[in-house]
C-alpha positions as CSV (number, residue, x, y, z in Angstrom):
1,X,14.9,-31.9,2.0
2,X,12.3,-32.8,4.6
3,X,9.5,-30.3,5.2
4,X,10.0,-28.2,2.1
5,X,7.1,-28.1,-0.3
6,X,7.4,-27.9,-4.0
7,X,6.8,-24.7,-5.9
8,X,3.6,-24.5,-8.0
9,X,5.8,-24.4,-11.1
10,X,7.7,-27.6,-10.4
11,X,8.1,-29.5,-13.7
12,X,7.2,-32.9,-12.1
13,X,5.4,-32.4,-8.8
14,X,5.3,-35.3,-6.5
15,X,2.6,-34.0,-4.2
16,X,-1.0,-33.1,-5.0
17,X,-2.1,-29.5,-5.2
18,X,-4.1,-28.2,-2.3
19,X,-6.2,-25.1,-2.9
20,X,-7.0,-22.7,-0.1
21,X,-8.9,-19.5,0.7
22,X,-7.6,-16.8,2.9
23,X,-10.0,-14.1,4.2
24,X,-8.3,-11.0,5.7
25,X,-8.9,-7.4,6.5
26,X,-6.2,-5.1,5.1
27,X,-6.3,-1.3,5.2
28,X,-10.0,-1.6,6.2
29,X,-11.0,-3.8,3.2
30,X,-12.3,-7.3,3.5
31,X,-10.4,-9.3,1.0
32,X,-10.3,-13.0,-0.2
33,X,-7.4,-14.7,-1.8
34,X,-7.3,-18.0,-3.6
35,X,-4.1,-19.9,-2.8
36,X,-2.3,-23.1,-3.7
37,X,0.2,-25.3,-1.9
38,X,3.7,-24.5,-3.1
39,X,3.1,-20.8,-3.0
40,X,4.8,-18.8,-0.2
41,X,2.6,-18.5,2.9
42,X,-0.4,-20.3,1.3
43,X,-2.3,-20.7,4.6
44,X,-2.2,-17.1,5.9
45,X,-0.9,-13.7,5.2
46,X,2.6,-13.5,6.7
47,X,3.6,-10.7,9.0
48,X,6.1,-9.1,6.6
49,X,3.5,-8.9,3.8
50,X,0.9,-7.5,6.3
51,X,3.4,-4.9,7.5
52,X,4.2,-3.8,3.9
53,X,0.4,-3.5,3.0
54,X,-0.5,-1.6,6.1
55,X,2.4,0.9,5.8
56,X,2.7,1.4,2.0
57,X,2.5,4.9,0.7
58,X,1.1,5.0,-2.9
59,X,1.3,7.7,-5.4
60,X,-2.0,9.4,-6.4
61,X,-1.3,8.6,-10.0
62,X,0.9,6.0,-11.8
63,X,1.4,2.3,-11.8
64,X,1.8,-0.4,-9.2
65,X,3.5,-3.6,-10.3
66,X,3.4,-6.9,-8.4
67,X,5.1,-9.6,-10.4
68,X,5.8,-13.1,-9.1
69,X,4.6,-12.4,-5.7
70,X,2.6,-15.4,-4.6
71,X,-1.1,-14.9,-4.8
72,X,-0.9,-11.1,-5.2
73,X,-1.7,-9.7,-1.7
74,X,0.4,-6.6,-2.1
75,X,-0.9,-5.8,-5.6
76,X,-4.5,-6.4,-4.8
77,X,-4.3,-4.4,-1.6
78,X,-2.6,-1.5,-3.5
79,X,-5.4,-1.6,-6.1
80,X,-8.1,-1.4,-3.4
81,X,-6.3,1.3,-1.4
82,X,-5.8,3.5,-4.5
83,X,-8.2,2.5,-7.3
84,X,-7.1,5.5,-9.5
85,X,-3.7,3.9,-10.0
86,X,-3.0,1.3,-12.6
87,X,-2.2,-2.2,-11.2
88,X,-0.5,-5.0,-13.0
């Protein structure tokens, strides 16, 4: 398929890894994310993720889990927004 990049977990990648840095303001926090080619939206925070982060309602106590979600924008933003919750 033309134009489809490999995933970072491809067993035998044919293209070289390209690392990146995204700087963004989310919920009033300046955040930096290390990214890698093959991860969804590795050049910028996509509009769907930004919408989720800006509108998420978090419990005052409890856990927030962000598994297999690229470079962790939602989990990191949740931890910054509510540092008293457990993030994993």
